Residue, then its C-alpha position, 0 to 999 in steps of 0.5 A: m490386565a492393561r487397559k486397551a489403548e482408547g479407539r483400538g477396539r474397533r477398526r476405523p475406515h482409512s481416510r485417504q486424502p484426494p490425490t494432488p492433480a498432476i499438472d500438465p506440462t503441455p503448452r496450450r493456447y489461451r485468449i486473455e479476457a480481462l485482468g484480475v485484481s492483482g494484475d494477472g491476465i484472466g486466460r481461457l483456452t481457445d481449443a475447440g470445445a474448451q470454453q467450459a474449462a475454468p479460466v486461469f491467471i497468467p502473469y504479464t499478459a494483457p486483455g486481447d492477448e493470445v499466448l502459448a502457456r504452460s500450467t504451473g498449478k491448479d488455476r496458474a500458468s506462465i507465459l511462453e510465447i505471445c502469439s497475438s498481442a493486445p493493442e494496449r501493449v508497450t515496451p517495458p521501460c525497465s529490463l528488470f520487468e518480469t524478474c525484480g518482483g516489483c512491477s506487474l504491468q509495465h507491459l501496458s500503456a500508463e493511459w490504459i492502466l488509469e482507465w482500467k483502474t478507474a473502470e474497477v473502482v467504479t464497477g466495484l462501487h456499484r456492485a456494493g450498492a452505489v447508484d448515480l455515482p458522480p464522475a470520477a476524477s483520476f490522477q496518475t503518479p509519474p515515473a521515477t518519483r517514488r520516495r519509499a524503498d523497502l528492500a532485502a539484502r543478501r550477502k553472497h560469496d562475491g559481494v552483496i545483493l540489494g533489491l526486491h524479492r521475485r515472486a515467491g523467489n530470491v532477492v533480485d539485485l536491483t541495478e535499475c528502477s523506472l519507478l524509483h526517485p533517482d535520488i534512491v536509485s544512485l544510493l544502491p551502488v554505494l549502499r552494496t559497498v558499505l553493507e559488504r564492509l560491516d559486521l552487523f550484516r552477516r547473511e541477511a538484512d532489511l533496508v527501508i529508504n525514506l527520501f525526506d525533505s532533508g535527504p534519505d532516512l535509512l532504517l537497517a535491520s540486520d542479523g548481527l550487532p554493530s561493532t565500534g568500526d561499523r559506527t564509524k564506517l556508517a557516519a562517514f557513509c551518511k556524511t559523504h552521501r548527505i544522509s540525515r539519519l540512519c537507524w538500526k534494529q535487530k532483524d525481526s525485533q519488535e524493539n524501537p530502532e537505535t540512531l546510530v547516525q544523525l547529521t541533521p533533523s530528519v524532516v518532511t513538510f506537510d502544508r509548510v509544517e515541518i515534521e520529524p517523523p520516526s525512522g521507517a515512518f510510513l509516507q505516501a509513496s510519491r509527493e505527487g500522489e500525497t498532494a493528489i490525495r490531499t487536494a481531493v480530501l480538502d475540496a470534499l470538506p463542507p463549509s467550516k461553522g466557525r470557531k467551534a467547528k471540529i474535524i475528527e481525523l482517524y489514522a492520521g499518521c505523522g500528519t499528512l493530511t492533518f495541517g491542511l485539515a486544520t486550515h478549516a477547522r479544528v482537528e482531533a487527530y487519532e493515530g495508533h503508533p506512538g512514534a508517529v503520534e509524538a512527531l504529530a504532537r511536536a509539530a501541532a503546537g500552534h496549528n489548531v491540532t490535537a493529537h491522540l495516541r488511540d489503537l483504533n482497531r482495539q479502542p475505536v473513537e466513540a460515536k459521541e466524539m464524532a456526532s458533532s464534527l464537521a466531517v470525519v476523515l479516515d485513512p484506514p490500513h489495507s484491512g480497512a476501518g474494522l471496528q471503527m466503522d461501527g462508531i462512525l455508523e452510530a454517530r452519523p456525521g454529515v460528511i465522511i471523506y474516506v481515503s482507501c488504499n485497498p478498494r476491496t475493503l472500501y467496497r465492504d464499508t461503503g456497503r455498510l454506509l449506503k445501507a445507513g443512509y449515505q451517498i457518494d457525492a465525490l470520487t477520485i481515483i488515484d494511481q499512485f503505485l505506477w505499474s501495479a494493481e494497487t489503487e488509492v481511492v478518495c470517497r466523499f460520503s453524505r447523509k441523504a436528505q431526509k424528506t419532509h411531509n406536510k401535516 
């Protein structure tokens, strides 16, 4: 007799998933109380007796607005009508605002945005445990200065769409942009034309444009292979439009890109030192923002202690800060991207800089290497310093200069540094990503002086 299948001898109670609550399509009136961390307005119902209802997030609203909105999910709503406008509202400079998927705050004045970001950072640091914060310096990048664009291309029956993804949606053709540098914007129409004629572009492609000192540098990732005709067309295109280099790789591939066209060295300058970064390399979003970050970092350095003084630089990239630091002390620069380290090492000769290839998330720099440093300077990725922070806390360097592109991880690491006896004695907020909720922060941490007791 066959054995019964396991579990069939006893009837189990039927488990039911809780029903998904239906979305109420009825428009309702909300008052916007504040902005959330992503820049969406936090609204509460204005109906009598509705103040106990949970808040909802409504994009493209401003604190003080009263709006008519329709629910789109559990805690989300979309605006239908502005019933009463907040005084901070302005006319967005770009006709694609709310459509292209890029900017989220063009409906607010630039002055108000900088004040809001500054207040958010100060509040976040206080919540992390900081007291007696120094006055915060602040800087805002001007419009039309962004020198990097990450775009998507899609082939349609009537041509090529090249632009950004709308929120959880399709690619929107970027026909104008108040944020990008004009040299990038002027390339978009001719890029659509050349892409339409390429065999390597069947249906989808991604395009990274970096505006180097030598001109535009392009990295194209596509769903087809380049033909001989493609190479000829792209060489002529680059020559006509003064593009120093164009590299290609297959879409979603982890392989290093192939250089299809190289007309001149593709270089960017940091503190009068020329670097030739790898294709698609990370750059600070604007030259102006980069200068503000570098100035804040260099101003935060302690006085040099002679020829043997060294600075440990973590997450050095291609050398954005490295050569400015090297004017103060010897720099041991650590970075995990092989191409970036190679570029940095080539430029480092004669500049008091040693470049090290190190995946800091898997192989952090040890405490003994940092303990005697003049300062530790770190510019970690969006996820923060991770395991590397353990080594920093163990080393207890006198000064730590922390450059952060994600205040949430900065607050987490700040809490640990404060508990270890550090204090914040310089703070700079940089609105480099204009009209977005993203913020750059430079913090200088130093160890509190230990009290001495007379015996």
